[in-house]
VEXMIFI-152962 format. One record per residue (C-alpha): residue number from 0; residue in three letters; x, y, z. Coordinates in pm, 1 decimal, padded with zeros to 6 digits. Each point is the difference from the previous one (the first is absolute). Layout:
BEGIN
{i = NUM, aa = ALA, x = X, y = Y, z = Z} .
...
//
This chain:
BEGIN
{i = 0, aa = MET, x = 09478.9, y = -07215.4, z = -04626.9} .
{i = 1, aa = ASN, x = -00196.0, y = 00273.4, z = 00174.2} .
{i = 2, aa = MET, x = -00115.2, y = 00241.8, z = -00266.7} .
{i = 3, aa = HIS, x = -00208.9, y = 00310.7, z = 00066.2} .
{i = 4, aa = SER, x = -00153.9, y = 00245.4, z = -00242.4} .
{i = 5, aa = GLY, x = 00006.4, y = 00358.5, z = 00115.5} .
{i = 6, aa = THR, x = -00298.7, y = 00232.0, z = -00014.2} .
{i = 7, aa = ASN, x = 00187.4, y = 00191.3, z = -00268.6} .
{i = 8, aa = PRO, x = -00016.3, y = -00212.2, z = -00320.4} .
{i = 9, aa = ASP, x = 00336.0, y = 00151.3, z = -00108.4} .
{i = 10, aa = HIS, x = 00182.3, y = -00160.9, z = 00293.5} .
{i = 11, aa = LEU, x = 00092.2, y = -00359.7, z = 00075.1} .
{i = 12, aa = LYS, x = 00054.2, y = -00106.2, z = 00361.1} .
{i = 13, aa = TYR, x = 00162.4, y = -00304.2, z = 00155.6} .
{i = 14, aa = ILE, x = 00090.8, y = -00116.5, z = 00352.1} .
{i = 15, aa = ALA, x = 00290.2, y = -00244.3, z = 00022.5} .
{i = 16, aa = THR, x = -00074.9, y = -00336.6, z = 00160.8} .
{i = 17, aa = ARG, x = 00224.7, y = -00220.3, z = 00212.1} .
{i = 18, aa = GLU, x = 00089.9, y = -00201.9, z = -00312.7} .
{i = 19, aa = ASP, x = 00126.3, y = 00318.2, z = -00165.2} .
{i = 20, aa = GLY, x = 00255.5, y = 00073.8, z = 00272.5} .
{i = 21, aa = GLY, x = 00355.4, y = 00029.6, z = -00129.3} .
{i = 22, aa = ALA, x = -00091.0, y = -00004.9, z = -00369.9} .
{i = 23, aa = ARG, x = 00095.5, y = 00271.8, z = -00246.7} .
{i = 24, aa = LEU, x = -00242.7, y = 00283.2, z = -00053.2} .
{i = 25, aa = ASP, x = -00028.4, y = -00039.5, z = -00377.9} .
{i = 26, aa = LYS, x = -00079.0, y = -00372.3, z = 00023.0} .
{i = 27, aa = ILE, x = -00271.4, y = 00043.3, z = 00264.8} .
{i = 28, aa = LEU, x = -00178.0, y = 00282.0, z = -00182.1} .
{i = 29, aa = ALA, x = 00011.1, y = -00176.8, z = -00337.2} .
{i = 30, aa = ASN, x = -00184.0, y = -00291.2, z = 00164.3} .
{i = 31, aa = ALA, x = -00236.1, y = 00231.3, z = 00186.7} .
{i = 32, aa = TRP, x = -00111.4, y = 00188.3, z = -00310.7} .
{i = 33, aa = PRO, x = 00013.6, y = -00249.8, z = -00290.4} .
{i = 34, aa = GLU, x = -00204.2, y = 00232.8, z = -00220.7} .
{i = 35, aa = GLN, x = 00306.9, y = 00226.7, z = -00012.5} .
{i = 36, aa = SER, x = 00311.8, y = -00118.9, z = -00182.9} .
{i = 37, aa = ARG, x = 00324.9, y = -00018.7, z = 00193.5} .
{i = 38, aa = SER, x = 00157.0, y = 00264.9, z = -00221.6} .
{i = 39, aa = ARG, x = -00299.3, y = 00228.2, z = 00054.3} .
{i = 40, aa = ILE, x = 00026.1, y = -00037.2, z = 00378.9} .
{i = 41, aa = LYS, x = 00376.9, y = 00055.2, z = -00014.4} .
{i = 42, aa = ASN, x = -00039.1, y = 00319.3, z = -00204.1} .
{i = 43, aa = LEU, x = -00268.0, y = 00136.3, z = 00234.6} .
{i = 44, aa = ILE, x = 00213.5, y = -00072.4, z = 00306.4} .
{i = 45, aa = GLU, x = 00307.4, y = 00162.6, z = -00154.4} .
{i = 46, aa = ASP, x = -00213.5, y = 00304.1, z = -00087.8} .
{i = 47, aa = GLY, x = -00099.8, y = 00039.5, z = 00365.6} .
{i = 48, aa = HIS, x = -00358.5, y = -00130.1, z = -00008.9} .
{i = 49, aa = LEU, x = 00035.8, y = -00255.6, z = 00283.4} .
{i = 50, aa = MET, x = -00052.5, y = 00074.8, z = 00370.7} .
{i = 51, aa = LEU, x = 00119.3, y = -00234.5, z = 00277.4} .
{i = 52, aa = ASN, x = -00167.5, y = 00065.3, z = 00333.9} .
{i = 53, aa = GLY, x = -00068.2, y = 00355.0, z = -00116.9} .
{i = 54, aa = THR, x = 00353.9, y = 00069.9, z = -00127.2} .
{i = 55, aa = GLN, x = 00110.7, y = 00006.1, z = -00363.6} .
{i = 56, aa = ILE, x = 00230.4, y = -00288.9, z = -00095.9} .
{i = 57, aa = THR, x = 00190.0, y = -00060.7, z = -00325.2} .
{i = 58, aa = LYS, x = 00237.5, y = -00278.2, z = 00106.6} .
{i = 59, aa = MET, x = -00100.8, y = -00316.2, z = -00186.6} .
{i = 60, aa = SER, x = 00218.3, y = -00227.4, z = 00215.4} .
{i = 61, aa = HIS, x = -00172.1, y = 00100.3, z = 00325.6} .
{i = 62, aa = LYS, x = -00069.5, y = -00303.6, z = 00217.8} .
{i = 63, aa = VAL, x = -00367.7, y = -00015.8, z = 00088.6} .
{i = 64, aa = LYS, x = -00111.1, y = -00034.9, z = 00364.2} .
{i = 65, aa = THR, x = -00325.0, y = -00154.4, z = 00125.9} .
{i = 66, aa = GLY, x = -00261.8, y = 00274.6, z = 00029.9} .
{i = 67, aa = ASP, x = 00165.4, y = 00239.9, z = -00244.7} .
{i = 68, aa = ARG, x = -00268.0, y = 00212.8, z = -00165.2} .
{i = 69, aa = PHE, x = 00049.9, y = 00089.1, z = -00364.9} .
{i = 70, aa = THR, x = -00193.7, y = 00249.7, z = -00210.6} .
{i = 71, aa = LEU, x = 00073.8, y = 00029.0, z = -00372.4} .
{i = 72, aa = ALA, x = -00137.5, y = 00302.6, z = -00183.5} .
{i = 73, aa = ILE, x = -00100.6, y = -00068.3, z = -00360.2} .
{i = 74, aa = PRO, x = 00039.5, y = 00319.2, z = -00208.5} .
{i = 75, aa = PRO, x = -00263.6, y = 00093.9, z = -00260.0} .
{i = 76, aa = ALA, x = 00032.3, y = -00175.2, z = -00334.3} .
{i = 77, aa = VAL, x = 00192.0, y = 00181.6, z = -00269.7} .
{i = 78, aa = PRO, x = -00220.6, y = 00102.7, z = -00295.8} .
{i = 79, aa = ALA, x = 00004.3, y = -00263.1, z = -00271.9} .
{i = 80, aa = ASP, x = 00056.5, y = 00239.2, z = -00289.1} .
{i = 81, aa = PRO, x = 00373.3, y = 00050.4, z = -00059.9} .
{i = 82, aa = ILE, x = 00128.8, y = 00347.2, z = -00074.7} .
{i = 83, aa = ALA, x = 00203.6, y = 00111.5, z = -00298.1} .
{i = 84, aa = GLU, x = 00368.8, y = 00057.7, z = 00068.3} .
{i = 85, aa = GLU, x = 00264.1, y = 00141.1, z = -00231.2} .
{i = 86, aa = ILE, x = 00240.8, y = -00294.1, z = -00006.1} .
{i = 87, aa = ALA, x = 00236.7, y = -00052.3, z = -00292.9} .
{i = 88, aa = LEU, x = -00079.2, y = -00302.7, z = -00216.6} .
{i = 89, aa = ASP, x = 00237.3, y = -00186.1, z = -00233.0} .
{i = 90, aa = ILE, x = -00229.8, y = -00047.2, z = -00300.7} .
{i = 91, aa = LEU, x = 00096.5, y = -00262.5, z = -00259.3} .
{i = 92, aa = TYR, x = -00308.8, y = 00040.0, z = -00222.8} .
{i = 93, aa = GLU, x = -00311.1, y = 00218.0, z = 00002.7} .
{i = 94, aa = ASP, x = -00301.7, y = 00079.6, z = -00215.4} .
{i = 95, aa = ASP, x = -00358.6, y = 00113.2, z = 00062.1} .
{i = 96, aa = ASP, x = -00108.6, y = -00338.6, z = 00135.5} .
{i = 97, aa = LEU, x = 00286.5, y = -00136.8, z = 00207.2} .
{i = 98, aa = LEU, x = 00354.2, y = 00043.6, z = 00116.1} .
{i = 99, aa = VAL, x = 00283.6, y = -00231.9, z = 00099.9} .
{i = 100, aa = ILE, x = 00220.5, y = 00118.4, z = 00282.8} .
{i = 101, aa = ASN, x = 00328.8, y = -00120.8, z = 00142.1} .
{i = 102, aa = LYS, x = -00089.4, y = -00029.8, z = 00368.5} .
{i = 103, aa = ALA, x = 00282.3, y = 00068.5, z = 00241.4} .
{i = 104, aa = ALA, x = 00079.1, y = -00251.4, z = 00273.0} .
{i = 105, aa = GLY, x = -00141.4, y = 00123.2, z = 00329.4} .
{i = 106, aa = MET, x = -00310.1, y = 00157.7, z = -00153.5} .
{i = 107, aa = VAL, x = -00328.7, y = -00149.9, z = 00119.1} .
{i = 108, aa = VAL, x = -00253.6, y = -00045.9, z = -00281.7} .
{i = 109, aa = HIS, x = -00317.9, y = 00111.6, z = 00177.8} .
{i = 110, aa = PRO, x = -00091.8, y = 00160.9, z = 00335.4} .
{i = 111, aa = ALA, x = -00043.9, y = -00235.0, z = 00294.2} .
{i = 112, aa = ALA, x = 00041.0, y = 00005.4, z = 00377.1} .
{i = 113, aa = GLY, x = 00332.2, y = 00165.1, z = 00073.8} .
{i = 114, aa = ASN, x = 00040.5, y = 00122.4, z = -00361.2} .
{i = 115, aa = GLN, x = -00267.5, y = 00258.3, z = -00066.1} .
{i = 116, aa = SER, x = 00224.9, y = 00229.1, z = -00205.1} .
{i = 117, aa = GLY, x = 00301.6, y = -00019.0, z = -00226.7} .
{i = 118, aa = THR, x = -00145.0, y = -00295.5, z = -00191.7} .
{i = 119, aa = LEU, x = -00018.0, y = -00060.5, z = -00373.6} .
{i = 120, aa = VAL, x = -00373.5, y = 00071.7, z = 00005.7} .
{i = 121, aa = ASN, x = 00061.0, y = 00340.1, z = 00161.4} .
{i = 122, aa = ALA, x = 00248.5, y = 00077.9, z = -00275.9} .
{i = 123, aa = LEU, x = -00233.2, y = -00124.0, z = -00275.3} .
{i = 124, aa = LEU, x = -00288.0, y = 00215.9, z = 00121.9} .
{i = 125, aa = ALA, x = 00218.0, y = 00307.1, z = -00040.1} .
{i = 126, aa = HIS, x = 00133.9, y = -00109.8, z = -00338.2} .
{i = 127, aa = CYS, x = -00324.4, y = -00119.3, z = -00160.6} .
{i = 128, aa = GLY, x = -00257.4, y = 00217.3, z = 00171.5} .
{i = 129, aa = ASP, x = -00370.6, y = -00084.5, z = -00016.8} .
{i = 130, aa = SER, x = 00039.2, y = -00242.9, z = -00291.0} .
{i = 131, aa = LEU, x = 00167.5, y = -00266.6, z = 00214.3} .
{i = 132, aa = SER, x = -00202.1, y = -00320.3, z = 00009.7} .
{i = 133, aa = GLY, x = -00185.8, y = -00068.7, z = 00322.7} .
{i = 134, aa = ILE, x = -00124.6, y = -00345.4, z = -00087.2} .
{i = 135, aa = GLY, x = 00262.7, y = -00156.8, z = 00225.2} .
{i = 136, aa = GLY, x = -00153.8, y = 00168.7, z = 00306.4} .
{i = 137, aa = VAL, x = 00061.5, y = 00336.1, z = 00160.7} .
{i = 138, aa = LYS, x = 00327.7, y = -00118.6, z = 00149.4} .
{i = 139, aa = ARG, x = 00136.9, y = -00148.9, z = -00323.0} .
{i = 140, aa = PRO, x = -00108.3, y = 00217.4, z = -00291.9} .
{i = 141, aa = GLY, x = 00147.5, y = -00115.5, z = -00328.7} .
{i = 142, aa = ILE, x = 00201.8, y = -00286.7, z = 00148.6} .
{i = 143, aa = VAL, x = -00020.5, y = -00310.0, z = -00221.2} .
{i = 144, aa = HIS, x = 00272.8, y = -00204.9, z = 00169.0} .
{i = 145, aa = ARG, x = 00248.0, y = 00074.6, z = 00275.9} .
{i = 146, aa = LEU, x = 00359.7, y = -00040.3, z = 00105.4} .
{i = 147, aa = ASP, x = 00119.6, y = -00055.6, z = 00355.0} .
{i = 148, aa = LYS, x = 00113.2, y = 00314.4, z = 00181.2} .
{i = 149, aa = ASP, x = 00369.3, y = -00088.2, z = -00035.1} .
{i = 150, aa = THR, x = -00019.8, y = -00136.5, z = -00355.1} .
{i = 151, aa = SER, x = 00084.8, y = 00252.8, z = -00270.3} .
{i = 152, aa = GLY, x = -00098.4, y = -00001.0, z = -00363.8} .
{i = 153, aa = ALA, x = -00269.5, y = 00024.9, z = -00264.6} .
{i = 154, aa = MET, x = -00369.7, y = 00038.4, z = 00088.3} .
{i = 155, aa = VAL, x = -00293.2, y = 00092.1, z = -00223.2} .
{i = 156, aa = VAL, x = -00270.3, y = 00240.6, z = 00119.3} .
{i = 157, aa = ALA, x = -00338.0, y = 00062.7, z = -00162.9} .
{i = 158, aa = LYS, x = -00121.1, y = 00356.6, z = -00041.6} .
{i = 159, aa = ASN, x = -00367.3, y = -00080.1, z = -00053.9} .
{i = 160, aa = ASP, x = -00251.0, y = -00270.2, z = 00089.3} .
{i = 161, aa = ALA, x = -00022.6, y = -00155.0, z = -00346.7} .
{i = 162, aa = THR, x = 00377.0, y = -00047.6, z = -00017.7} .
{i = 163, aa = HIS, x = 00006.7, y = -00129.8, z = 00357.1} .
{i = 164, aa = ARG, x = -00262.2, y = -00266.0, z = -00074.7} .
{i = 165, aa = ALA, x = 00176.7, y = -00107.0, z = -00318.8} .
{i = 166, aa = LEU, x = 00343.9, y = -00020.1, z = 00162.2} .
{i = 167, aa = SER, x = -00135.3, y = -00185.1, z = 00302.7} .
{i = 168, aa = THR, x = -00154.1, y = -00260.1, z = -00230.3} .
{i = 169, aa = LEU, x = 00320.7, y = -00021.7, z = -00202.2} .
{i = 170, aa = PHE, x = 00216.8, y = -00057.2, z = 00307.4} .
{i = 171, aa = SER, x = -00233.3, y = -00260.0, z = 00148.9} .
{i = 172, aa = GLU, x = -00107.6, y = -00193.1, z = -00310.2} .
{i = 173, aa = ASP, x = 00227.3, y = 00064.3, z = -00299.9} .
{i = 174, aa = LYS, x = 00345.1, y = -00110.3, z = 00118.6} .
{i = 175, aa = GLU, x = 00124.6, y = -00054.8, z = -00358.4} .
{i = 176, aa = ASN, x = -00009.3, y = 00373.6, z = -00068.5} .
{i = 177, aa = ILE, x = 00171.0, y = 00101.9, z = 00325.3} .
{i = 178, aa = GLU, x = 00376.7, y = 00005.6, z = 00048.7} .
{i = 179, aa = ARG, x = 00134.0, y = 00049.4, z = 00351.8} .
{i = 180, aa = ALA, x = 00370.9, y = -00064.6, z = 00053.1} .
{i = 181, aa = TYR, x = 00187.3, y = 00063.9, z = 00323.5} .
{i = 182, aa = ILE, x = 00369.1, y = 00011.7, z = 00086.3} .
{i = 183, aa = ALA, x = 00086.3, y = -00173.6, z = 00327.3} .
{i = 184, aa = VAL, x = 00325.0, y = -00068.9, z = 00184.1} .
{i = 185, aa = VAL, x = -00023.7, y = -00328.0, z = 00192.2} .
{i = 186, aa = TRP, x = 00216.5, y = -00205.3, z = 00233.3} .
{i = 187, aa = GLY, x = 00159.3, y = -00298.0, z = -00168.5} .
{i = 188, aa = VAL, x = -00060.8, y = -00126.0, z = -00353.7} .
{i = 189, aa = PRO, x = -00299.6, y = -00211.2, z = -00110.6} .
{i = 190, aa = ARG, x = 00095.3, y = -00348.4, z = -00124.0} .
{i = 191, aa = GLN, x = -00165.1, y = 00064.9, z = -00336.0} .
{i = 192, aa = CYS, x = 00093.7, y = 00314.6, z = -00188.4} .
{i = 193, aa = GLU, x = -00367.5, y = 00058.9, z = -00076.7} .
{i = 194, aa = GLY, x = -00332.5, y = -00153.1, z = 00090.2} .
{i = 195, aa = ASN, x = -00345.1, y = 00042.3, z = 00151.2} .
{i = 196, aa = ILE, x = -00100.9, y = 00025.8, z = 00363.9} .
{i = 197, aa = GLU, x = -00356.6, y = -00102.1, z = 00073.0} .
{i = 198, aa = GLY, x = -00179.2, y = -00006.9, z = 00333.6} .
{i = 199, aa = ASN, x = -00309.9, y = 00149.6, z = 00154.0} .
{i = 200, aa = ILE, x = 00075.6, y = 00310.9, z = 00203.9} .
{i = 201, aa = GLY, x = -00192.2, y = 00102.6, z = 00309.9} .
{i = 202, aa = ARG, x = 00048.3, y = 00139.5, z = 00349.0} .
{i = 203, aa = SER, x = 00267.2, y = -00191.1, z = 00192.3} .
{i = 204, aa = PRO, x = -00146.8, y = -00204.4, z = 00287.4} .
{i = 205, aa = ARG, x = 00315.0, y = 00078.7, z = 00199.5} .
{i = 206, aa = SER, x = 00012.3, y = 00378.2, z = -00042.2} .
{i = 207, aa = ARG, x = -00278.4, y = 00242.9, z = -00088.0} .
{i = 208, aa = LYS, x = 00257.8, y = 00233.4, z = -00155.7} .
{i = 209, aa = LYS, x = 00113.4, y = -00256.0, z = -00254.9} .
{i = 210, aa = MET, x = -00141.3, y = -00176.1, z = -00303.1} .
{i = 211, aa = ALA, x = 00099.3, y = -00358.8, z = -00076.4} .
{i = 212, aa = VAL, x = -00039.2, y = -00284.3, z = -00247.8} .
{i = 213, aa = LEU, x = -00287.0, y = -00210.0, z = 00138.4} .
{i = 214, aa = ARG, x = -00093.2, y = -00362.7, z = -00055.0} .
{i = 215, aa = ASN, x = -00363.4, y = 00081.0, z = 00068.0} .
{i = 216, aa = GLY, x = -00175.5, y = 00325.7, z = -00079.9} .
{i = 217, aa = GLY, x = 00157.7, y = 00314.6, z = -00136.6} .
{i = 218, aa = LYS, x = -00017.0, y = 00119.4, z = -00359.8} .
{i = 219, aa = PRO, x = 00178.7, y = -00155.2, z = -00300.2} .
{i = 220, aa = ALA, x = 00326.7, y = 00173.5, z = -00085.3} .
{i = 221, aa = LEU, x = 00255.6, y = -00049.9, z = -00276.9} .
{i = 222, aa = THR, x = 00340.2, y = 00167.3, z = -00036.6} .
{i = 223, aa = HIS, x = 00241.8, y = -00049.1, z = -00289.4} .
{i = 224, aa = TYR, x = 00363.1, y = 00063.9, z = 00095.0} .
{i = 225, aa = LYS, x = 00331.1, y = 00021.4, z = -00186.1} .
{i = 226, aa = VAL, x = 00352.8, y = 00038.0, z = 00138.9} .
{i = 227, aa = LEU, x = 00164.3, y = 00305.2, z = -00159.0} .
{i = 228, aa = ALA, x = 00329.9, y = -00003.5, z = 00191.1} .
{i = 229, aa = ARG, x = 00162.4, y = -00191.2, z = 00285.2} .
{i = 230, aa = ARG, x = 00296.7, y = 00040.5, z = 00228.3} .
{i = 231, aa = ASP, x = 00291.6, y = -00235.9, z = -00057.2} .
{i = 232, aa = ASP, x = -00042.4, y = -00130.2, z = 00355.8} .
{i = 233, aa = SER, x = -00378.5, y = -00045.5, z = -00049.6} .
{i = 234, aa = LEU, x = -00082.4, y = 00208.9, z = 00308.1} .
{i = 235, aa = ALA, x = -00240.5, y = 00225.1, z = -00193.3} .
{i = 236, aa = SER, x = -00157.8, y = 00043.1, z = -00340.4} .
{i = 237, aa = LEU, x = -00194.4, y = 00248.8, z = -00208.7} .
{i = 238, aa = ILE, x = -00340.5, y = -00128.5, z = -00110.4} .
{i = 239, aa = GLU, x = -00268.2, y = 00113.3, z = -00240.4} .
{i = 240, aa = CYS, x = -00350.6, y = -00096.7, z = 00114.5} .
{i = 241, aa = ARG, x = -00306.0, y = 00020.8, z = -00221.9} .
{i = 242, aa = LEU, x = -00342.8, y = -00015.9, z = 00157.2} .
{i = 243, aa = ALA, x = -00282.3, y = -00209.6, z = -00141.7} .
{i = 244, aa = THR, x = -00211.0, y = 00092.3, z = 00305.0} .
{i = 245, aa = GLY, x = 00008.0, y = 00292.4, z = 00239.6} .
{i = 246, aa = ARG, x = -00015.2, y = -00119.8, z = 00361.1} .
{i = 247, aa = THR, x = 00114.5, y = 00194.9, z = 00304.4} .
{i = 248, aa = HIS, x = 00379.2, y = -00035.5, z = 00045.2} .
{i = 249, aa = GLN, x = -00003.0, y = -00260.5, z = -00280.9} .
{i = 250, aa = ILE, x = 00365.0, y = 00020.6, z = -00108.8} .
{i = 251, aa = ARG, x = 00127.0, y = 00029.8, z = 00355.9} .
{i = 252, aa = VAL, x = -00204.3, y = -00302.0, z = 00111.4} .
{i = 253, aa = HIS, x = 00073.6, y = -00219.4, z = -00302.0} .
{i = 254, aa = MET, x = 00375.6, y = 00063.6, z = 00003.6} .
{i = 255, aa = THR, x = 00009.3, y = -00068.1, z = 00375.1} .
{i = 256, aa = HIS, x = -00198.3, y = -00319.6, z = -00060.5} .
{i = 257, aa = ILE, x = 00275.6, y = -00139.7, z = -00225.5} .
{i = 258, aa = GLY, x = 00273.1, y = 00102.8, z = 00244.4} .
{i = 259, aa = HIS, x = 00114.6, y = 00325.7, z = -00162.2} .
{i = 260, aa = SER, x = -00147.8, y = 00290.3, z = 00193.5} .
{i = 261, aa = LEU, x = 00059.7, y = 00356.0, z = -00110.8} .
{i = 262, aa = VAL, x = 00309.1, y = 00177.8, z = 00126.1} .
{i = 263, aa = CYS, x = -00079.0, y = 00245.4, z = 00282.9} .
{i = 264, aa = ASP, x = -00368.8, y = -00101.1, z = 00016.0} .
{i = 265, aa = PRO, x = -00097.3, y = 00100.8, z = 00357.0} .
{i = 266, aa = VAL, x = -00293.0, y = -00244.9, z = 00010.1} .
{i = 267, aa = TYR, x = 00110.5, y = -00308.6, z = -00194.0} .
{i = 268, aa = GLY, x = 00370.8, y = 00039.6, z = -00066.7} .
{i = 269, aa = GLY, x = 00209.6, y = -00044.9, z = 00306.3} .
{i = 270, aa = ASN, x = 00364.2, y = 00108.5, z = 00001.3} .
{i = 271, aa = ARG, x = 00246.1, y = -00228.4, z = -00174.7} .
{i = 272, aa = LEU, x = 00299.4, y = 00231.6, z = 00017.5} .
{i = 273, aa = THR, x = 00316.8, y = -00196.8, z = 00071.5} .
{i = 274, aa = SER, x = 00371.8, y = 00065.6, z = 00027.8} .
{i = 275, aa = LYS, x = 00023.8, y = -00094.0, z = -00369.1} .
{i = 276, aa = PHE, x = -00138.3, y = 00346.0, z = -00078.4} .
{i = 277, aa = ASN, x = 00238.7, y = 00293.1, z = 00036.3} .
{i = 278, aa = PRO, x = -00075.3, y = 00288.1, z = 00243.4} .
{i = 279, aa = GLN, x = -00133.4, y = 00221.5, z = -00280.1} .
{i = 280, aa = VAL, x = -00266.9, y = -00258.2, z = -00085.4} .
{i = 281, aa = HIS, x = -00098.7, y = -00019.4, z = 00366.3} .
{i = 282, aa = ASP, x = -00030.5, y = 00380.0, z = 00020.4} .
{i = 283, aa = ILE, x = -00209.7, y = 00028.9, z = -00316.0} .
{i = 284, aa = LEU, x = -00238.5, y = -00285.2, z = 00083.4} .
{i = 285, aa = ASN, x = -00040.2, y = 00107.6, z = 00362.9} .
{i = 286, aa = GLY, x = -00101.3, y = 00343.0, z = -00127.2} .
{i = 287, aa = PHE, x = -00248.7, y = -00136.7, z = -00255.6} .
{i = 288, aa = GLU, x = -00302.9, y = -00048.7, z = 00225.6} .
{i = 289, aa = LYS, x = -00252.9, y = -00138.9, z = -00248.7} .
{i = 290, aa = GLN, x = -00043.3, y = -00298.0, z = -00228.8} .
{i = 291, aa = ALA, x = 00219.8, y = 00003.2, z = -00310.3} .
{i = 292, aa = LEU, x = -00290.2, y = 00003.8, z = -00245.0} .
{i = 293, aa = HIS, x = -00094.4, y = 00235.3, z = -00284.9} .
{i = 294, aa = ALA, x = -00292.6, y = -00007.4, z = -00243.5} .
{i = 295, aa = ARG, x = 00213.1, y = 00049.3, z = -00311.4} .
{i = 296, aa = THR, x = -00239.6, y = -00059.3, z = -00292.2} .
{i = 297, aa = LEU, x = -00373.4, y = 00061.2, z = -00041.7} .
{i = 298, aa = GLY, x = -00178.0, y = -00060.7, z = -00328.9} .
{i = 299, aa = PHE, x = -00370.3, y = -00016.3, z = -00086.8} .
{i = 300, aa = LEU, x = -00256.1, y = 00067.1, z = -00272.0} .
{i = 301, aa = HIS, x = -00135.4, y = 00352.2, z = 00022.5} .
{i = 302, aa = PRO, x = -00375.7, y = -00045.4, z = 00063.9} .
{i = 303, aa = LYS, x = -00097.6, y = 00294.3, z = -00221.3} .
{i = 304, aa = THR, x = 00250.8, y = 00010.4, z = -00287.3} .
{i = 305, aa = GLY, x = 00084.1, y = -00371.4, z = -00017.0} .
{i = 306, aa = ASP, x = 00369.5, y = 00088.0, z = -00020.0} .
{i = 307, aa = TYR, x = 00248.9, y = -00192.6, z = 00210.0} .
{i = 308, aa = VAL, x = 00150.9, y = 00218.1, z = 00272.3} .
{i = 309, aa = LEU, x = 00343.0, y = -00121.9, z = 00114.9} .
{i = 310, aa = THR, x = 00187.8, y = 00182.0, z = 00275.5} .
{i = 311, aa = LYS, x = 00325.9, y = -00067.4, z = 00182.7} .
{i = 312, aa = ALA, x = 00074.1, y = 00156.5, z = 00337.5} .
{i = 313, aa = PRO, x = 00371.1, y = 00078.6, z = 00056.0} .
{i = 314, aa = ILE, x = 00154.7, y = -00192.4, z = 00286.9} .
{i = 315, aa = PRO, x = 00047.5, y = 00228.8, z = 00304.0} .
{i = 316, aa = LEU, x = 00357.9, y = 00099.0, z = 00080.6} .
{i = 317, aa = ASP, x = -00002.0, y = -00167.8, z = 00341.8} .
{i = 318, aa = LEU, x = -00111.9, y = -00331.3, z = -00152.7} .
{i = 319, aa = GLN, x = 00262.1, y = 00037.7, z = -00274.4} .
{i = 320, aa = GLN, x = 00255.4, y = 00040.5, z = 00276.7} .
{i = 321, aa = VAL, x = -00115.9, y = -00326.9, z = 00160.2} .
{i = 322, aa = ILE, x = 00022.2, y = -00179.5, z = -00334.5} .
{i = 323, aa = THR, x = 00350.0, y = 00137.5, z = -00062.7} .
{i = 324, aa = CYS, x = 00140.6, y = -00072.1, z = 00346.4} .
{i = 325, aa = LEU, x = -00111.8, y = -00363.3, z = -00031.7} .
{i = 326, aa = ASP, x = 00179.1, y = -00028.2, z = -00336.9} .
{i = 327, aa = LEU, x = -00325.0, y = -00048.8, z = -00192.5} .
{i = 328, aa = PRO, x = -00005.9, y = 00284.1, z = -00255.3} .
{i = 329, aa = ILE, x = -00137.8, y = -00085.1, z = -00343.5} .
{i = 330, aa = GLY, x = -00018.5, y = 00343.7, z = -00156.4} .
{i = 331, aa = ILE, x = -00365.7, y = 00074.5, z = 00082.4} .
{i = 332, aa = ALA, x = -00108.2, y = 00341.2, z = 00128.9} .
//
């Protein structure tokens, strides 16, 4: 590679070599500037920050030619402090020290590259004001634990530092006084109607976007599961998963590990739609573009009062529709 730094520290420059000829633009630049993630480079190119031989280019599939000169402008960093935004919250419980919300699928928990607004943190800052705990860092005030962007359900948020410290300790050390139950729709039916899935979880060696059960390394993870309902043809089932640990993508990874990935999971699931499903099922599942997972129950000891707080987040209508179309209803809402 032939990498050049421009005189302007906010610009990256690169001249394509003979070996680069014929390769895709996005692949060459990701290798040229390894300090920038591929998604970051892609976003900058799509936003018009890349020049090819002095002309703006946004086409990621462009075939590179030997001698092509690229200049990528790096815009100024966005201020770290998130801003308050009036975004409606579905509150399941609230007092002076904490609140439990029912997070909607599609809502990002805290600001990050590409999601600086419209996040749960932006909404919490408007709802709680100056009391919101900042112990989690300026980008994650009050956040004790998190849910994936496309996972809905119950989350607890601390309103002050003392509550944040106590809840963080509770979630990391006192598993006996924490109840976290999820509803998941999975492909197939586990051989045993209930059981435990154990296996260290860490970054997949095959894909940086995935987590995986690892033989070596990773962090210990334990998931208890129970089959709540199953199709007569065993093509899908409704599962309750209870977490004894809280690893990234834990339920999605563990269920995939035993051969029963979540329905519609864009990362781990795959598409197992067959002609055995009627057209309505195909339409509903093709339109459900997220993993079929919902954080249904959250219970914990209140760090100040000592009372047990138990909340249940109603299952979203679109997930209820998935459950119904697969003939898995059990009367939960």
